[in-house]
C-alpha positions, 0 to 999 in steps of 0.5 A, spaced: 261 180 626 263 185 631 260 185 638 254 190 639 252 190 631 249 193 629 250 199 634 256 203 631 263 202 633 264 209 637 271 208 637 273 207 630 277 213 628 274 215 622 268 217 625 270 217 633 269 225 632 262 224 630 260 220 636 264 224 641 260 230 639 253 226 639 254 224 646 255 231 648 248 233 644 252 236 638 252 235 630 260 235 628 262 234 621 268 234 617 271 240 613 276 239 608 283 242 610 284 244 603 278 247 600 273 248 606 268 244 603 264 240 608 265 232 606 260 227 608 263 221 608 270 223 611 274 219 606 276 224 600 274 231 598 270 230 592 272 237 590 279 237 591 281 230 593 284 232 600 284 227 605 285 231 611 279 234 615 277 238 621 271 236 625 266 242 626 260 244 629 254 244 625 247 248 626 243 242 626 238 245 621 237 242 614 231 240 609 228 233 608 231 230 601 228 224 601 225 218 605 222 211 605 218 208 610 221 201 612 216 196 614 220 190 614 226 188 619 232 187 614 236 184 620 233 181 626 235 187 631 231 191 627 224 188 629 222 192 634 223 199 630 219 197 624 216 201 622 221 207 621 222 213 617 229 212 614 231 219 610 237 223 607 237 230 610 241 236 606 244 241 611 243 248 612 251 249 611 252 245 605 246 242 601 250 238 597 251 234 604 246 228 605 246 225 611 243 218 612 238 218 618 232 216 621 226 221 622 223 221 628 217 225 632 213 225 625 207 221 621 210 219 615 204 222 611 206 229 614 213 229 611 214 233 604 220 234 600 224 240 602 221 240 609 225 244 614 228 239 619 232 239 625 237 235 629 235 231 635 239 226 639 236 220 642 239 213 644 240 208 639 238 201 641 237 194 638 233 188 640 237 183 643 243 188 643 246 190 650 247 198 650 245 204 647 249 210 643 247 217 643 245 218 635 243 224 631 236 223 628 232 229 625 225 231 626 220 236 623 223 243 625 219 247 630 216 253 626 
């Protein structure tokens, strides 16, 4: 297992632009170099099959697609986080894009499918793991 796990490897080339942008408080995602679709995860464009992408800034606005309240630490490092809300968020730029994230600053009982959300950046950390990584989380959008 990689040292620092489960913190993300911010130097891993396929996702390095995501983590570099997050460190600046920005959400960047890959856009297909051929058809211009926003592609998450950056492996192969689901529309045209292209494998090259350019990373672009996103608005950080979206909608809550689905969520679950995690109440059991499935890894020892998660013990200090439970309960937390794990979610999929669609983006304003393309609702086909669904980002796995955590919802913060909200009571689970107040969440609704389709609810407007906005990105926020917080340090990601885990019990027993040295260091933190600035990470994109989502919270209910300010009205």
